C-alpha positions as CSV (number, residue, x, y, z in Angstrom):
1,M,107.5,114.2,107.0
2,R,106.3,115.7,110.5
3,S,105.2,113.2,112.6
4,E,101.5,112.5,112.6
5,N,101.9,109.9,115.6
6,P,100.8,111.4,119.3
7,K,102.8,108.8,120.6
8,A,106.1,110.6,119.6
9,A,104.3,113.8,121.4
10,A,106.2,113.0,125.1
11,A,109.6,112.8,122.6
12,C,109.6,116.1,121.4
13,D,111.9,117.7,123.3
14,H,115.7,117.5,123.8
15,A,116.3,115.5,127.1
16,P,118.0,117.2,130.0
17,P,121.2,116.3,131.0
18,G,120.9,113.5,133.5
19,A,117.5,112.7,131.9
20,A,116.2,109.1,131.1
21,I,117.1,107.8,127.5
22,R,113.8,108.0,125.3
23,T,113.8,104.6,123.9
24,F,111.4,104.2,120.8
25,A,110.1,100.6,120.4
26,L,110.6,99.2,116.7
27,A,108.5,96.3,115.3
28,L,110.5,94.4,112.4
29,L,109.0,92.5,110.2
30,P,111.5,90.8,107.6
31,G,109.3,88.7,105.8
32,D,109.9,86.6,102.6
33,G,112.4,86.6,99.6
34,I,114.7,89.4,100.1
35,G,113.2,91.5,102.8
36,P,115.4,89.8,105.5
37,E,118.1,90.9,103.5
38,V,117.5,94.4,103.0
39,L,116.1,94.6,106.5
40,A,119.0,93.5,107.7
41,E,121.4,96.4,105.9
42,A,118.6,99.5,107.7
43,V,119.1,97.9,110.8
44,K,123.2,98.1,110.4
45,V,122.4,101.4,109.3
46,L,119.8,102.3,112.4
47,R,122.6,100.9,114.8
48,R,125.4,103.1,113.3
49,V,123.2,106.6,113.5
50,E,122.1,105.5,116.6
51,Q,125.7,105.6,118.1
52,G,125.7,109.7,117.3
53,L,122.1,110.6,118.8
54,T,122.1,112.2,122.3
55,G,119.2,110.9,124.6
56,V,117.3,108.3,122.0
57,A,117.6,104.6,121.8
58,F,115.7,102.0,120.0
59,A,114.5,98.9,121.2
60,L,114.3,96.7,118.0
61,T,111.9,93.4,118.1
62,E,111.5,90.6,115.5
63,H,108.3,89.4,114.2
64,A,107.8,86.3,112.1
65,V,105.1,87.4,109.2
66,G,104.3,86.8,105.5
67,A,104.3,83.7,103.0
68,G,106.4,81.7,105.6
69,E,104.9,82.0,108.7
70,Y,101.5,81.1,106.9
71,L,103.1,77.6,105.6
72,R,104.4,77.0,109.3
73,S,101.3,78.5,111.0
74,G,98.3,79.0,108.8
75,D,98.3,82.7,109.5
76,P,100.5,85.1,107.6
77,L,99.6,87.6,110.2
78,P,99.1,86.2,113.8
79,P,97.1,88.3,116.5
80,A,100.1,88.4,118.6
81,V,102.3,89.9,116.0
82,L,99.3,91.9,115.3
83,S,99.0,93.5,118.7
84,A,102.7,93.8,118.9
85,C,102.5,96.4,115.6
86,R,99.8,98.1,117.1
87,A,101.7,98.7,120.2
88,A,105.1,99.9,118.6
89,D,106.0,103.2,117.8
90,A,106.8,102.6,114.1
91,I,106.9,99.1,112.1
92,L,109.7,98.7,109.7
93,L,109.3,95.8,107.1
94,G,111.2,94.0,104.6
95,A,109.0,92.0,101.9
96,M,106.2,89.9,102.2
97,G,104.7,87.1,100.0
98,L,105.8,84.7,97.5
99,P,103.9,84.3,94.2
100,E,103.2,80.1,94.7
101,V,102.2,80.8,98.0
102,R,98.4,81.5,98.2
103,W,95.1,81.5,99.6
104,P,92.8,78.5,98.5
105,D,90.9,81.2,96.5
106,G,94.0,82.0,94.3
107,R,94.7,85.3,95.4
108,E,98.1,85.6,97.2
109,I,99.2,86.1,100.5
110,T,99.4,90.1,100.7
111,P,99.5,90.6,104.9
112,Q,101.6,93.9,104.0
113,I,97.9,95.0,103.1
114,D,96.4,93.4,106.0
115,L,98.6,95.8,108.1
116,R,97.2,98.9,105.9
117,E,93.5,98.2,106.6
118,R,93.5,96.5,110.1
119,L,96.1,99.8,111.4
120,D,93.9,102.5,109.9
121,L,97.1,103.4,107.6
122,Y,95.5,105.3,104.9
123,A,98.1,107.8,103.5
124,G,100.7,105.7,101.4
125,V,103.2,108.2,100.9
126,R,106.0,107.3,98.2
127,P,108.9,109.7,97.3
128,V,110.9,109.2,94.7
129,R,114.2,110.9,94.3
130,L,117.2,110.6,91.3
131,F,120.4,110.7,92.6
132,H,122.1,110.5,89.4
133,P,121.2,110.8,86.0
134,A,122.8,107.4,85.1
135,D,120.4,105.6,87.3
136,S,117.5,106.6,85.0
137,P,116.6,105.6,81.6
138,F,116.0,108.9,80.2
139,K,119.6,110.3,80.4
140,N,118.0,114.2,79.9
141,H,116.9,114.0,83.7
142,Q,118.7,115.7,85.8
143,P,119.5,114.9,89.7
144,Q,116.7,117.1,90.9
145,L,114.6,114.9,89.9
146,D,112.3,114.8,93.0
147,L,108.2,114.1,93.7
148,A,106.2,112.0,95.7
149,V,103.2,109.7,95.2
150,V,100.6,109.7,97.7
151,R,97.8,107.3,97.1
152,E,94.9,106.5,99.4
153,S,95.5,102.9,101.0
154,T,92.5,101.7,102.6
155,E,89.6,102.5,100.0
156,G,89.5,102.8,96.7
157,L,89.4,99.7,94.2
158,F,91.4,97.7,96.6
159,S,88.3,97.6,99.1
160,A,86.8,94.7,97.4
161,R,89.7,92.8,97.3
162,L,88.3,90.2,100.1
163,A,85.3,89.9,98.0
164,Q,84.5,86.1,97.2
165,A,84.4,85.6,93.8
166,D,82.3,82.3,92.2
167,P,84.6,80.4,89.4
168,A,81.3,79.1,87.5
169,A,80.1,83.0,87.1
170,G,79.5,85.0,84.2
171,E,80.8,88.1,85.8
172,V,83.1,89.4,88.6
173,R,82.6,93.1,90.0
174,D,85.0,94.8,92.3
175,V,83.7,98.1,93.8
176,L,85.5,101.3,93.6
177,R,85.1,102.7,97.1
178,V,85.3,106.4,97.7
179,T,84.2,108.3,100.8
180,R,84.4,111.9,101.9
181,R,86.2,111.1,105.1
182,G,88.8,109.2,103.5
183,T,89.3,111.3,101.1
184,E,89.9,114.4,103.3
185,R,92.4,113.1,105.4
186,V,94.5,111.7,102.4
187,C,94.3,115.2,100.9
188,R,95.5,116.5,104.2
189,V,98.4,114.5,104.7
190,A,99.3,115.7,101.2
191,F,98.8,118.9,101.1
192,D,100.7,119.4,104.4
193,L,103.5,117.2,102.7
194,A,103.6,119.6,99.7
195,R,103.7,122.8,102.2
196,R,107.1,121.5,103.7
197,R,108.2,120.6,99.9
198,R,108.0,122.8,97.0
199,R,104.2,124.0,97.6
200,K,102.3,122.1,94.8
201,I,100.0,119.7,94.3
202,T,98.9,117.5,91.5
203,L,95.6,115.8,92.0
204,V,95.1,112.4,90.1
205,D,91.6,111.1,88.7
206,K,89.7,110.1,86.3
207,A,87.1,112.6,86.8
208,N,85.6,112.6,83.1
209,V,84.3,109.3,83.1
210,L,83.7,107.7,86.8
211,P,81.7,109.5,89.4
212,S,83.7,107.8,92.5
213,M,86.8,110.1,90.8
214,V,84.2,113.3,90.5
215,F,83.4,112.7,94.0
216,F,87.2,112.5,94.9
217,R,87.9,115.4,92.9
218,Q,85.1,117.7,94.9
219,V,86.5,117.0,98.3
220,F,89.7,117.5,97.0
221,D,88.7,120.8,96.5
222,Q,87.1,121.6,99.7
223,V,90.4,120.7,101.4
224,A,92.5,122.6,98.9
225,A,90.5,125.7,100.4
226,E,92.2,124.9,103.5
227,F,95.2,125.4,101.8
228,P,95.3,128.8,100.2
229,D,99.2,128.9,99.8
230,I,99.9,125.8,98.3
231,E,99.6,125.6,94.0
232,T,97.2,123.1,92.6
233,E,96.4,121.3,89.4
234,R,94.0,118.4,88.1
235,I,95.0,115.7,86.0
236,Y,93.6,112.4,84.6
237,V,95.4,109.4,85.5
238,D,96.2,108.4,81.9
239,A,97.9,112.3,81.1
240,A,99.5,112.1,84.5
241,A,101.2,108.6,83.6
242,L,102.5,110.4,80.0
243,Y,103.8,113.5,81.5
244,L,105.5,111.3,84.6
245,V,107.5,110.2,81.6
246,Q,107.4,113.1,79.3
247,R,108.1,115.8,81.9
248,P,108.3,114.5,85.7
249,H,110.4,117.5,86.9
250,R,106.8,119.4,86.8
251,F,105.3,117.7,89.9
252,D,105.9,118.1,93.1
253,V,103.4,115.8,95.2
254,L,100.6,113.8,93.8
255,V,97.6,112.2,95.2
256,T,95.2,109.8,94.0
257,E,93.3,106.8,94.8
258,N,94.8,103.5,95.8
259,M,94.9,101.5,92.2
260,F,96.4,104.7,90.5
261,G,98.5,105.6,93.3
262,D,100.1,101.8,93.3
263,I,100.8,102.0,89.6
264,L,102.0,105.9,89.1
265,S,104.4,104.9,92.1
266,D,106.1,102.2,90.6
267,L,106.1,103.8,87.1
268,A,107.9,106.7,89.3
269,A,110.4,104.4,90.5
270,G,111.3,103.3,87.2
271,L,112.5,106.4,86.4
272,V,115.0,107.0,89.2
273,G,116.5,103.3,89.1
274,G,113.6,100.9,89.7
275,M,112.2,99.5,92.9
276,G,115.5,99.2,94.8
277,M,115.4,102.8,94.6
278,A,111.7,103.6,96.2
279,P,111.0,103.6,99.8
280,S,107.5,103.9,101.4
281,G,105.8,104.6,104.6
282,D,101.7,103.7,105.2
283,L,100.8,106.1,107.8
284,G,97.7,106.5,110.0
285,D,97.2,108.6,112.5
286,H,98.0,106.0,115.7
287,C,100.6,103.8,113.4
288,A,103.0,103.9,110.6
289,V,104.5,100.9,108.6
290,F,107.9,101.7,106.6
291,Q,109.1,99.4,103.9
292,P,110.9,99.8,100.4
293,S,108.3,99.9,97.9
294,H,109.5,96.6,95.9
295,G,108.4,92.7,96.5
296,T,110.3,89.9,98.0
297,A,112.2,88.9,94.1
298,P,112.5,85.2,95.3
299,D,114.7,84.6,92.0
300,I,117.4,86.8,93.8
301,A,116.6,85.9,97.4
302,G,119.7,84.6,99.2
303,R,122.2,85.6,96.5
304,G,123.2,88.6,98.5
305,V,122.3,90.9,95.6
306,A,119.2,92.9,96.4
307,N,119.6,96.6,96.8
308,P,118.8,98.2,100.4
309,V,118.4,101.5,98.9
310,A,115.2,101.7,99.3
311,T,114.9,99.7,102.6
312,I,117.0,102.1,104.2
313,L,115.5,105.4,102.7
314,S,112.5,103.9,104.6
315,L,114.4,103.5,107.7
316,A,114.9,107.6,107.2
317,M,111.5,107.9,106.8
318,L,110.4,106.2,109.9
319,L,112.9,108.2,112.0
320,E,111.7,111.7,110.6
321,W,108.0,110.2,111.7
322,L,108.8,109.2,115.2
323,G,109.1,113.2,115.3
324,H,111.9,113.7,118.0
325,P,114.6,116.2,117.2
326,E,117.4,113.5,117.5
327,T,115.6,111.2,115.6
328,R,114.5,113.7,112.8
329,R,118.6,114.7,112.8
330,A,119.4,110.8,112.3
331,A,117.0,110.9,109.0
332,H,118.7,113.9,107.6
333,L,122.0,111.7,108.5
334,V,121.0,108.7,106.9
335,R,119.5,110.5,103.4
336,R,122.7,112.7,103.0
337,A,124.8,109.1,103.6
338,V,122.9,107.4,100.9
339,E,123.5,110.7,98.7
340,R,127.2,110.9,99.2
341,V,127.4,107.0,98.6
342,L,125.2,107.2,95.2
343,T,127.0,110.1,93.8
344,D,129.6,107.8,92.5
345,P,127.6,105.8,90.0
346,T,130.0,102.6,90.3
347,Q,128.7,102.2,93.6
348,R,125.3,100.1,92.9
349,T,123.9,96.3,93.3
350,P,123.8,94.6,90.4
351,D,120.2,96.0,89.7
352,L,121.7,99.1,88.6
353,G,124.4,97.6,86.7
354,G,127.0,97.7,90.0
355,K,129.0,95.0,91.4
356,L,128.4,95.7,95.2
357,T,126.8,92.7,97.3
358,T,123.9,93.6,99.5
359,A,126.1,93.8,102.4
360,Q,128.5,96.1,100.7
361,L,126.3,99.0,99.9
362,G,124.7,98.8,103.7
363,D,128.6,98.9,104.4
364,L,129.0,102.1,102.8
365,I,126.0,103.9,104.0
366,A,126.8,103.5,107.2
367,A,130.3,104.1,106.8
368,N,129.2,107.5,105.3
369,L,126.9,108.2,108.4
């Protein structure tokens, strides 16, 4: 992805001989469960690829966030950490939250969503690529299966998540919020992404039933007029789920509301081997967080068997977003290393039927840089 971050503007030229090195400040949020394990492999890959870059370096600062920090301090996202994230050039996150650690009202601790909302990270970009047919439950899929889901990440049905419900009430309502500004900006990110891919975009909505989705479609159509070079189509969310299973190759970029995107991106990840293969980036105009799409997986935490590929591919997204020619080159190198390793279907962690540990797979990818 091209950088949307104005912080990167000063870094868009190669440094002349003798010039100061451009150091990018990255905030690391290992989080809970398998988060620290997979993040360690991404850092391993980053440090290896950094050795081959010219005029670029990375300053990494680790911060405690998540369910463990909530149990320690009472705040899963302390103000000082939020300030550090806001000041960083980009944020790399492992995973946050544990099923048994909840707020007093019963909601799970989800500081990753707090980050999206407080930093206004409105565009959730989730690329999905099949590296080898053996990784898909549908054996007729070919390696060229390659699509991206773009979800609006600050509005939609998630906008009601902090509302307090009366447990004695006879009903509880969640509001699906859609604004013109929110829809315009996420659609523009999706169109820009489609322009750099295969120039096709699919709107996913429920405009046959919900007035909010009628409005979402109207705004999408208005933005589409600004991109006459991009092919467009409009599909209801239930049909999109069907087509993702039956013929996912028809899709390039899908753009949709927050909850729909949350569900469909997981479905799409299932086509290519599961959540351990699915990277993501939450993008705003000034900040961005990159993380694997999977959760903390406490059942396997500490066993060294978690799949680090999604986190390493999230690192590649981060490097591209930084916008410097050398970080973009690094992003390409990381993706190519992942591709080379995954060409051999035996080089997998147990989630994909392999026998490699988290560290062993990370070592292979680093070695293939």
